[in-house]
PDB file with one MODEL, atoms N, CA, C and O in Angstrom:
MODEL        1
ATOM      1  N   MET A   1      60.091 197.875  94.654  1.00  0.00           N
ATOM      2  CA  MET A   1      60.489 199.171  94.157  1.00  0.00           C
ATOM      3  C   MET A   1      59.697 200.281  94.842  1.00  0.00           C
ATOM      4  O   MET A   1      60.235 201.360  95.092  1.00  0.00           O
ATOM      5  N   GLN A   2      58.420 200.026  95.147  1.00  0.00           N
ATOM      6  CA  GLN A   2      57.623 201.053  95.817  1.00  0.00           C
ATOM      7  C   GLN A   2      58.094 201.277  97.243  1.00  0.00           C
ATOM      8  O   GLN A   2      58.002 202.395  97.750  1.00  0.00           O
ATOM      9  N   GLY A   3      58.589 200.252  97.894  1.00  0.00           N
ATOM     10  CA  GLY A   3      59.090 200.375  99.250  1.00  0.00           C
ATOM     11  C   GLY A   3      60.286 201.303  99.331  1.00  0.00           C
ATOM     12  O   GLY A   3      60.451 202.029 100.312  1.00  0.00           O
ATOM     13  N   ASP A   4      61.125 201.282  98.298  1.00  0.00           N
ATOM     14  CA  ASP A   4      62.291 202.161  98.275  1.00  0.00           C
ATOM     15  C   ASP A   4      61.869 203.623  98.196  1.00  0.00           C
ATOM     16  O   ASP A   4      62.473 204.477  98.846  1.00  0.00           O
ATOM     17  N   ALA A   5      60.847 203.918  97.413  1.00  0.00           N
ATOM     18  CA  ALA A   5      60.382 205.301  97.283  1.00  0.00           C
ATOM     19  C   ALA A   5      59.801 205.797  98.599  1.00  0.00           C
ATOM     20  O   ALA A   5      60.030 206.943  98.987  1.00  0.00           O
ATOM     21  N   ALA A   6      59.061 204.953  99.280  1.00  0.00           N
ATOM     22  CA  ALA A   6      58.478 205.348 100.564  1.00  0.00           C
ATOM     23  C   ALA A   6      59.577 205.576 101.590  1.00  0.00           C
ATOM     24  O   ALA A   6      59.497 206.513 102.385  1.00  0.00           O
ATOM     25  N   TYR A   7      60.590 204.740 101.581  1.00  0.00           N
ATOM     26  CA  TYR A   7      61.697 204.895 102.519  1.00  0.00           C
ATOM     27  C   TYR A   7      62.470 206.188 102.226  1.00  0.00           C
ATOM     28  O   TYR A   7      62.906 206.875 103.150  1.00  0.00           O
ATOM     29  N   THR A   8      62.636 206.512 100.956  1.00  0.00           N
ATOM     30  CA  THR A   8      63.347 207.728 100.576  1.00  0.00           C
ATOM     31  C   THR A   8      62.592 208.960 101.049  1.00  0.00           C
ATOM     32  O   THR A   8      63.202 209.896 101.566  1.00  0.00           O
ATOM     33  N   VAL A   9      61.283 208.977 100.881  1.00  0.00           N
ATOM     34  CA  VAL A   9      60.478 210.111 101.338  1.00  0.00           C
ATOM     35  C   VAL A   9      60.542 210.217 102.858  1.00  0.00           C
ATOM     36  O   VAL A   9      60.699 211.314 103.394  1.00  0.00           O
ATOM     37  N   PHE A  10      60.425 209.102 103.550  1.00  0.00           N
ATOM     38  CA  PHE A  10      60.509 209.088 105.011  1.00  0.00           C
ATOM     39  C   PHE A  10      61.860 209.617 105.478  1.00  0.00           C
ATOM     40  O   PHE A  10      61.925 210.419 106.409  1.00  0.00           O
ATOM     41  N   PHE A  11      62.920 209.180 104.846  1.00  0.00           N
ATOM     42  CA  PHE A  11      64.272 209.607 105.210  1.00  0.00           C
ATOM     43  C   PHE A  11      64.465 211.101 104.935  1.00  0.00           C
ATOM     44  O   PHE A  11      65.104 211.800 105.722  1.00  0.00           O
ATOM     45  N   ALA A  12      63.913 211.590 103.817  1.00  0.00           N
ATOM     46  CA  ALA A  12      64.022 213.020 103.484  1.00  0.00           C
ATOM     47  C   ALA A  12      63.315 213.872 104.538  1.00  0.00           C
ATOM     48  O   ALA A  12      63.852 214.896 104.961  1.00  0.00           O
ATOM     49  N   PHE A  13      62.129 213.468 104.963  1.00  0.00           N
ATOM     50  CA  PHE A  13      61.428 214.215 106.008  1.00  0.00           C
ATOM     51  C   PHE A  13      62.192 214.163 107.326  1.00  0.00           C
ATOM     52  O   PHE A  13      62.199 215.144 108.069  1.00  0.00           O
ATOM     53  N   GLY A  14      62.824 213.057 107.625  1.00  0.00           N
ATOM     54  CA  GLY A  14      63.644 212.970 108.829  1.00  0.00           C
ATOM     55  C   GLY A  14      64.802 213.944 108.796  1.00  0.00           C
ATOM     56  O   GLY A  14      65.107 214.588 109.800  1.00  0.00           O
ATOM     57  N   ILE A  15      65.451 214.057 107.642  1.00  0.00           N
ATOM     58  CA  ILE A  15      66.556 215.003 107.501  1.00  0.00           C
ATOM     59  C   ILE A  15      66.055 216.435 107.651  1.00  0.00           C
ATOM     60  O   ILE A  15      66.720 217.261 108.276  1.00  0.00           O
ATOM     61  N   ILE A  16      64.894 216.733 107.084  1.00  0.00           N
ATOM     62  CA  ILE A  16      64.318 218.080 107.218  1.00  0.00           C
ATOM     63  C   ILE A  16      64.033 218.395 108.678  1.00  0.00           C
ATOM     64  O   ILE A  16      64.336 219.497 109.136  1.00  0.00           O
ATOM     65  N   TRP A  17      63.457 217.453 109.421  1.00  0.00           N
ATOM     66  CA  TRP A  17      63.153 217.680 110.834  1.00  0.00           C
ATOM     67  C   TRP A  17      64.422 217.873 111.654  1.00  0.00           C
ATOM     68  O   TRP A  17      64.459 218.721 112.546  1.00  0.00           O
ATOM     69  N   ILE A  18      65.456 217.101 111.364  1.00  0.00           N
ATOM     70  CA  ILE A  18      66.718 217.262 112.083  1.00  0.00           C
ATOM     71  C   ILE A  18      67.331 218.627 111.783  1.00  0.00           C
ATOM     72  O   ILE A  18      67.831 219.292 112.691  1.00  0.00           O
ATOM     73  N   ALA A  19      67.297 219.051 110.526  1.00  0.00           N
ATOM     74  CA  ALA A  19      67.835 220.362 110.158  1.00  0.00           C
ATOM     75  C   ALA A  19      67.056 221.487 110.852  1.00  0.00           C
ATOM     76  O   ALA A  19      67.655 222.461 111.309  1.00  0.00           O
ATOM     77  N   MET A  20      65.739 221.360 110.933  1.00  0.00           N
ATOM     78  CA  MET A  20      64.939 222.382 111.623  1.00  0.00           C
ATOM     79  C   MET A  20      65.276 222.422 113.104  1.00  0.00           C
ATOM     80  O   MET A  20      65.351 223.502 113.690  1.00  0.00           O
ATOM     81  N   GLY A  21      65.480 221.274 113.713  1.00  0.00           N
ATOM     82  CA  GLY A  21      65.840 221.232 115.126  1.00  0.00           C
ATOM     83  C   GLY A  21      67.188 221.866 115.400  1.00  0.00           C
ATOM     84  O   GLY A  21      67.347 222.599 116.376  1.00  0.00           O
ATOM     85  N   VAL A  22      68.154 221.589 114.549  1.00  0.00           N
ATOM     86  CA  VAL A  22      69.486 222.186 114.709  1.00  0.00           C
ATOM     87  C   VAL A  22      69.414 223.693 114.522  1.00  0.00           C
ATOM     88  O   VAL A  22      70.025 224.440 115.286  1.00  0.00           O
ATOM     89  N   ALA A  23      68.673 224.152 113.513  1.00  0.00           N
ATOM     90  CA  ALA A  23      68.540 225.597 113.275  1.00  0.00           C
ATOM     91  C   ALA A  23      67.845 226.288 114.449  1.00  0.00           C
ATOM     92  O   ALA A  23      68.241 227.384 114.847  1.00  0.00           O
ATOM     93  N   ALA A  24      66.816 225.655 114.999  1.00  0.00           N
ATOM     94  CA  ALA A  24      66.115 226.245 116.142  1.00  0.00           C
ATOM     95  C   ALA A  24      67.025 226.304 117.360  1.00  0.00           C
ATOM     96  O   ALA A  24      66.998 227.286 118.102  1.00  0.00           O
ATOM     97  N   PHE A  25      67.822 225.279 117.575  1.00  0.00           N
ATOM     98  CA  PHE A  25      68.742 225.258 118.716  1.00  0.00           C
ATOM     99  C   PHE A  25      69.791 226.355 118.581  1.00  0.00           C
ATOM    100  O   PHE A  25      70.079 227.058 119.548  1.00  0.00           O
ATOM    101  N   ILE A  26      70.363 226.506 117.389  1.00  0.00           N
ATOM    102  CA  ILE A  26      71.358 227.553 117.165  1.00  0.00           C
ATOM    103  C   ILE A  26      70.722 228.933 117.335  1.00  0.00           C
ATOM    104  O   ILE A  26      71.318 229.825 117.939  1.00  0.00           O
ATOM    105  N   GLY A  27      69.519 229.106 116.803  1.00  0.00           N
ATOM    106  CA  GLY A  27      68.823 230.382 116.971  1.00  0.00           C
ATOM    107  C   GLY A  27      68.545 230.695 118.425  1.00  0.00           C
ATOM    108  O   GLY A  27      68.667 231.846 118.846  1.00  0.00           O
ATOM    109  N   LEU A  28      68.175 229.699 119.193  1.00  0.00           N
ATOM    110  CA  LEU A  28      67.918 229.887 120.620  1.00  0.00           C
ATOM    111  C   LEU A  28      69.184 230.302 121.355  1.00  0.00           C
ATOM    112  O   LEU A  28      69.138 231.188 122.209  1.00  0.00           O
ATOM    113  N   LEU A  29      70.306 229.681 121.039  1.00  0.00           N
ATOM    114  CA  LEU A  29      71.559 230.048 121.680  1.00  0.00           C
ATOM    115  C   LEU A  29      71.985 231.468 121.309  1.00  0.00           C
ATOM    116  O   LEU A  29      72.469 232.218 122.156  1.00  0.00           O
ATOM    117  N   LYS A  30      71.804 231.829 120.042  1.00  0.00           N
ATOM    118  CA  LYS A  30      72.174 233.190 119.630  1.00  0.00           C
ATOM    119  C   LYS A  30      71.270 234.223 120.289  1.00  0.00           C
ATOM    120  O   LYS A  30      71.748 235.280 120.702  1.00  0.00           O
ATOM    121  N   LEU A  31      69.992 233.944 120.396  1.00  0.00           N
ATOM    122  CA  LEU A  31      69.058 234.862 121.031  1.00  0.00           C
ATOM    123  C   LEU A  31      69.399 235.031 122.503  1.00  0.00           C
ATOM    124  O   LEU A  31      69.350 236.144 123.028  1.00  0.00           O
ATOM    125  N   ASP A  32      69.741 233.947 123.166  1.00  0.00           N
ATOM    126  CA  ASP A  32      70.106 234.005 124.579  1.00  0.00           C
ATOM    127  C   ASP A  32      71.371 234.836 124.777  1.00  0.00           C
ATOM    128  O   ASP A  32      71.483 235.590 125.743  1.00  0.00           O
ATOM    129  N   LYS A  33      72.312 234.694 123.865  1.00  0.00           N
ATOM    130  CA  LYS A  33      73.564 235.443 123.975  1.00  0.00           C
ATOM    131  C   LYS A  33      73.315 236.936 123.767  1.00  0.00           C
ATOM    132  O   LYS A  33      73.930 237.758 124.446  1.00  0.00           O
ATOM    133  N   GLN A  34      72.429 237.298 122.846  1.00  0.00           N
ATOM    134  CA  GLN A  34      72.116 238.706 122.603  1.00  0.00           C
ATOM    135  C   GLN A  34      71.407 239.318 123.801  1.00  0.00           C
ATOM    136  O   GLN A  34      71.684 240.464 124.153  1.00  0.00           O
ATOM    137  N   GLN A  35      70.520 238.599 124.422  1.00  0.00           N
ATOM    138  CA  GLN A  35      69.758 239.131 125.541  1.00  0.00           C
ATOM    139  C   GLN A  35      70.588 239.230 126.809  1.00  0.00           C
ATOM    140  O   GLN A  35      70.256 240.008 127.704  1.00  0.00           O
ATOM    141  N   SER A  36      71.649 238.465 126.901  1.00  0.00           N
ATOM    142  CA  SER A  36      72.464 238.512 128.112  1.00  0.00           C
ATOM    143  C   SER A  36      73.534 239.595 128.039  1.00  0.00           C
ATOM    144  O   SER A  36      74.378 239.680 128.931  1.00  0.00           O
ATOM    145  N   GLY A  37      73.518 240.424 126.997  1.00  0.00           N
ATOM    146  CA  GLY A  37      74.486 241.499 126.883  1.00  0.00           C
ATOM    147  C   GLY A  37      75.870 241.020 126.499  1.00  0.00           C
ATOM    148  O   GLY A  37      76.865 241.637 126.880  1.00  0.00           O
ATOM    149  N   ASN A  38      75.951 239.931 125.750  1.00  0.00           N
ATOM    150  CA  ASN A  38      77.221 239.359 125.293  1.00  0.00           C
ATOM    151  C   ASN A  38      78.167 239.023 126.441  1.00  0.00           C
ATOM    152  O   ASN A  38      79.385 239.088 126.271  1.00  0.00           O
ATOM    153  N   GLN A  39      77.639 238.673 127.582  1.00  0.00           N
ATOM    154  CA  GLN A  39      78.467 238.237 128.699  1.00  0.00           C
ATOM    155  C   GLN A  39      78.830 236.773 128.490  1.00  0.00           C
ATOM    156  O   GLN A  39      78.172 236.060 127.732  1.00  0.00           O
ATOM    157  N   GLN A  40      79.860 236.342 129.154  1.00  0.00           N
ATOM    158  CA  GLN A  40      80.272 234.948 129.053  1.00  0.00           C
ATOM    159  C   GLN A  40      79.340 234.097 129.919  1.00  0.00           C
ATOM    160  O   GLN A  40      79.606 233.874 131.100  1.00  0.00           O
ATOM    161  N   GLN A  41      78.271 233.637 129.330  1.00  0.00           N
ATOM    162  CA  GLN A  41      77.289 232.833 130.053  1.00  0.00           C
ATOM    163  C   GLN A  41      77.285 231.428 129.463  1.00  0.00           C
ATOM    164  O   GLN A  41      77.125 231.250 128.256  1.00  0.00           O
ATOM    165  N   GLN A  42      77.459 230.449 130.317  1.00  0.00           N
ATOM    166  CA  GLN A  42      77.456 229.073 129.848  1.00  0.00           C
ATOM    167  C   GLN A  42      76.025 228.579 129.691  1.00  0.00           C
ATOM    168  O   GLN A  42      75.140 228.914 130.478  1.00  0.00           O
ATOM    169  N   THR A  43      75.822 227.780 128.661  1.00  0.00           N
ATOM    170  CA  THR A  43      74.516 227.181 128.436  1.00  0.00           C
ATOM    171  C   THR A  43      74.385 225.960 129.341  1.00  0.00           C
ATOM    172  O   THR A  43      75.260 225.095 129.366  1.00  0.00           O
ATOM    173  N   GLN A  44      73.290 225.901 130.077  1.00  0.00           N
ATOM    174  CA  GLN A  44      73.081 224.797 131.003  1.00  0.00           C
ATOM    175  C   GLN A  44      71.786 224.067 130.642  1.00  0.00           C
ATOM    176  O   GLN A  44      70.779 224.689 130.301  1.00  0.00           O
ATOM    177  N   PHE A  45      71.834 222.762 130.723  1.00  0.00           N
ATOM    178  CA  PHE A  45      70.662 221.936 130.472  1.00  0.00           C
ATOM    179  C   PHE A  45      70.377 221.139 131.735  1.00  0.00           C
ATOM    180  O   PHE A  45      71.278 220.537 132.319  1.00  0.00           O
ATOM    181  N   ASP A  46      69.134 221.142 132.144  1.00  0.00           N
ATOM    182  CA  ASP A  46      68.776 220.371 133.322  1.00  0.00           C
ATOM    183  C   ASP A  46      68.119 219.054 132.897  1.00  0.00           C
ATOM    184  O   ASP A  46      68.125 218.703 131.717  1.00  0.00           O
ATOM    185  N   GLY A  47      67.567 218.346 133.843  1.00  0.00           N
ATOM    186  CA  GLY A  47      66.970 217.043 133.568  1.00  0.00           C
ATOM    187  C   GLY A  47      65.788 217.094 132.632  1.00  0.00           C
ATOM    188  O   GLY A  47      65.530 216.130 131.912  1.00  0.00           O
ATOM    189  N   SER A  48      65.057 218.207 132.625  1.00  0.00           N
ATOM    190  CA  SER A  48      63.884 218.287 131.751  1.00  0.00           C
ATOM    191  C   SER A  48      64.294 218.327 130.283  1.00  0.00           C
ATOM    192  O   SER A  48      63.541 217.873 129.421  1.00  0.00           O
ATOM    193  N   GLY A  49      65.471 218.861 129.988  1.00  0.00           N
ATOM    194  CA  GLY A  49      65.951 218.859 128.607  1.00  0.00           C
ATOM    195  C   GLY A  49      66.188 217.452 128.104  1.00  0.00           C
ATOM    196  O   GLY A  49      65.895 217.141 126.949  1.00  0.00           O
ATOM    197  N   ILE A  50      66.715 216.606 128.961  1.00  0.00           N
ATOM    198  CA  ILE A  50      66.935 215.203 128.589  1.00  0.00           C
ATOM    199  C   ILE A  50      65.601 214.483 128.435  1.00  0.00           C
ATOM    200  O   ILE A  50      65.444 213.646 127.545  1.00  0.00           O
ATOM    201  N   LEU A  51      64.640 214.804 129.296  1.00  0.00           N
ATOM    202  CA  LEU A  51      63.317 214.176 129.192  1.00  0.00           C
ATOM    203  C   LEU A  51      62.631 214.517 127.877  1.00  0.00           C
ATOM    204  O   LEU A  51      61.849 213.721 127.358  1.00  0.00           O
ATOM    205  N   VAL A  52      62.915 215.685 127.343  1.00  0.00           N
ATOM    206  CA  VAL A  52      62.322 216.074 126.061  1.00  0.00           C
ATOM    207  C   VAL A  52      63.108 215.471 124.906  1.00  0.00           C
ATOM    208  O   VAL A  52      62.511 214.966 123.955  1.00  0.00           O
ATOM    209  N   ALA A  53      64.429 215.514 124.968  1.00  0.00           N
ATOM    210  CA  ALA A  53      65.257 215.084 123.846  1.00  0.00           C
ATOM    211  C   ALA A  53      65.296 213.564 123.675  1.00  0.00           C
ATOM    212  O   ALA A  53      65.312 213.069 122.548  1.00  0.00           O
ATOM    213  N   LEU A  54      65.310 212.837 124.762  1.00  0.00           N
ATOM    214  CA  LEU A  54      65.463 211.383 124.683  1.00  0.00           C
ATOM    215  C   LEU A  54      64.348 210.683 123.896  1.00  0.00           C
ATOM    216  O   LEU A  54      64.658 209.871 123.025  1.00  0.00           O
ATOM    217  N   PRO A  55      63.068 210.961 124.162  1.00  0.00           N
ATOM    218  CA  PRO A  55      62.030 210.300 123.364  1.00  0.00           C
ATOM    219  C   PRO A  55      62.071 210.688 121.889  1.00  0.00           C
ATOM    220  O   PRO A  55      61.731 209.876 121.028  1.00  0.00           O
ATOM    221  N   ILE A  56      62.480 211.908 121.590  1.00  0.00           N
ATOM    222  CA  ILE A  56      62.570 212.325 120.194  1.00  0.00           C
ATOM    223  C   ILE A  56      63.666 211.544 119.485  1.00  0.00           C
ATOM    224  O   ILE A  56      63.454 211.019 118.392  1.00  0.00           O
ATOM    225  N   ILE A  57      64.825 211.468 120.100  1.00  0.00           N
ATOM    226  CA  ILE A  57      65.952 210.761 119.485  1.00  0.00           C
ATOM    227  C   ILE A  57      65.648 209.266 119.373  1.00  0.00           C
ATOM    228  O   ILE A  57      65.911 208.652 118.338  1.00  0.00           O
ATOM    229  N   LEU A  58      65.097 208.685 120.430  1.00  0.00           N
ATOM    230  CA  LEU A  58      64.749 207.260 120.376  1.00  0.00           C
ATOM    231  C   LEU A  58      63.687 206.988 119.318  1.00  0.00           C
ATOM    232  O   LEU A  58      63.747 205.975 118.621  1.00  0.00           O
ATOM    233  N   GLY A  59      62.723 207.881 119.198  1.00  0.00           N
ATOM    234  CA  GLY A  59      61.682 207.716 118.177  1.00  0.00           C
ATOM    235  C   GLY A  59      62.257 207.723 116.771  1.00  0.00           C
ATOM    236  O   GLY A  59      61.872 206.910 115.931  1.00  0.00           O
ATOM    237  N   ILE A  60      63.181 208.644 116.518  1.00  0.00           N
ATOM    238  CA  ILE A  60      63.809 208.709 115.195  1.00  0.00           C
ATOM    239  C   ILE A  60      64.611 207.440 114.918  1.00  0.00           C
ATOM    240  O   ILE A  60      64.528 206.879 113.826  1.00  0.00           O
ATOM    241  N   VAL A  61      65.378 206.990 115.892  1.00  0.00           N
ATOM    242  CA  VAL A  61      66.209 205.790 115.708  1.00  0.00           C
ATOM    243  C   VAL A  61      65.341 204.550 115.488  1.00  0.00           C
ATOM    244  O   VAL A  61      65.632 203.744 114.605  1.00  0.00           O
ATOM    245  N   VAL A  62      64.288 204.392 116.276  1.00  0.00           N
ATOM    246  CA  VAL A  62      63.411 203.231 116.118  1.00  0.00           C
ATOM    247  C   VAL A  62      62.695 203.267 114.760  1.00  0.00           C
ATOM    248  O   VAL A  62      62.587 202.248 114.078  1.00  0.00           O
ATOM    249  N   ALA A  63      62.211 204.449 114.383  1.00  0.00           N
ATOM    250  CA  ALA A  63      61.510 204.566 113.100  1.00  0.00           C
ATOM    251  C   ALA A  63      62.445 204.249 111.938  1.00  0.00           C
ATOM    252  O   ALA A  63      62.045 203.562 110.999  1.00  0.00           O
ATOM    253  N   LEU A  64      63.674 204.734 111.983  1.00  0.00           N
ATOM    254  CA  LEU A  64      64.616 204.422 110.913  1.00  0.00           C
ATOM    255  C   LEU A  64      64.976 202.938 110.897  1.00  0.00           C
ATOM    256  O   LEU A  64      65.144 202.354 109.827  1.00  0.00           O
ATOM    257  N   ALA A  65      65.096 202.326 112.074  1.00  0.00           N
ATOM    258  CA  ALA A  65      65.413 200.894 112.123  1.00  0.00           C
ATOM    259  C   ALA A  65      64.262 200.067 111.561  1.00  0.00           C
ATOM    260  O   ALA A  65      64.489 199.104 110.828  1.00  0.00           O
ATOM    261  N   ILE A  66      63.038 200.433 111.897  1.00  0.00           N
ATOM    262  CA  ILE A  66      61.886 199.690 111.365  1.00  0.00           C
ATOM    263  C   ILE A  66      61.781 199.865 109.862  1.00  0.00           C
ATOM    264  O   ILE A  66      61.526 198.904 109.136  1.00  0.00           O
ATOM    265  N   ALA A  67      61.977 201.099 109.391  1.00  0.00           N
ATOM    266  CA  ALA A  67      61.905 201.338 107.944  1.00  0.00           C
ATOM    267  C   ALA A  67      63.010 200.593 107.201  1.00  0.00           C
ATOM    268  O   ALA A  67      62.787 200.098 106.096  1.00  0.00           O
ATOM    269  N   ALA A  68      64.182 200.511 107.788  1.00  0.00           N
ATOM    270  CA  ALA A  68      65.283 199.782 107.145  1.00  0.00           C
ATOM    271  C   ALA A  68      65.003 198.286 107.109  1.00  0.00           C
ATOM    272  O   ALA A  68      65.337 197.613 106.135  1.00  0.00           O
ATOM    273  N   LYS A  69      64.390 197.765 108.169  1.00  0.00           N
ATOM    274  CA  LYS A  69      64.095 196.331 108.213  1.00  0.00           C
ATOM    275  C   LYS A  69      62.979 195.963 107.233  1.00  0.00           C
ATOM    276  O   LYS A  69      63.015 194.904 106.606  1.00  0.00           O
ATOM    277  N   ILE A  70      61.985 196.854 107.107  1.00  0.00           N
ATOM    278  CA  ILE A  70      60.862 196.586 106.206  1.00  0.00           C
ATOM    279  C   ILE A  70      61.306 196.596 104.741  1.00  0.00           C
ATOM    280  O   ILE A  70      60.875 195.769 103.937  1.00  0.00           O
ATOM    281  N   SER A  71      62.172 197.546 104.422  1.00  0.00           N
ATOM    282  CA  SER A  71      62.583 197.637 103.006  1.00  0.00           C
ATOM    283  C   SER A  71      63.741 196.753 102.762  1.00  0.00           C
ATOM    284  O   SER A  71      64.238 196.683 101.638  1.00  0.00           O
TER     285      SER A  71
ENDMDL
END
């Protein structure tokens, strides 16, 4: 029973972190659009964006898989 509570808290913090990341990404896109004078500018991501995002996503997936297996 204690394992379920720990997993629930871990999962809740994961959801909070994902929500903060999505909000920051949306805010960044809106800020970029305001600074560019509302021109039609496409958002571009280079290789460094993948280098940052991939370990974060893999870390979340591995942590959730381990927590699911333990409980």
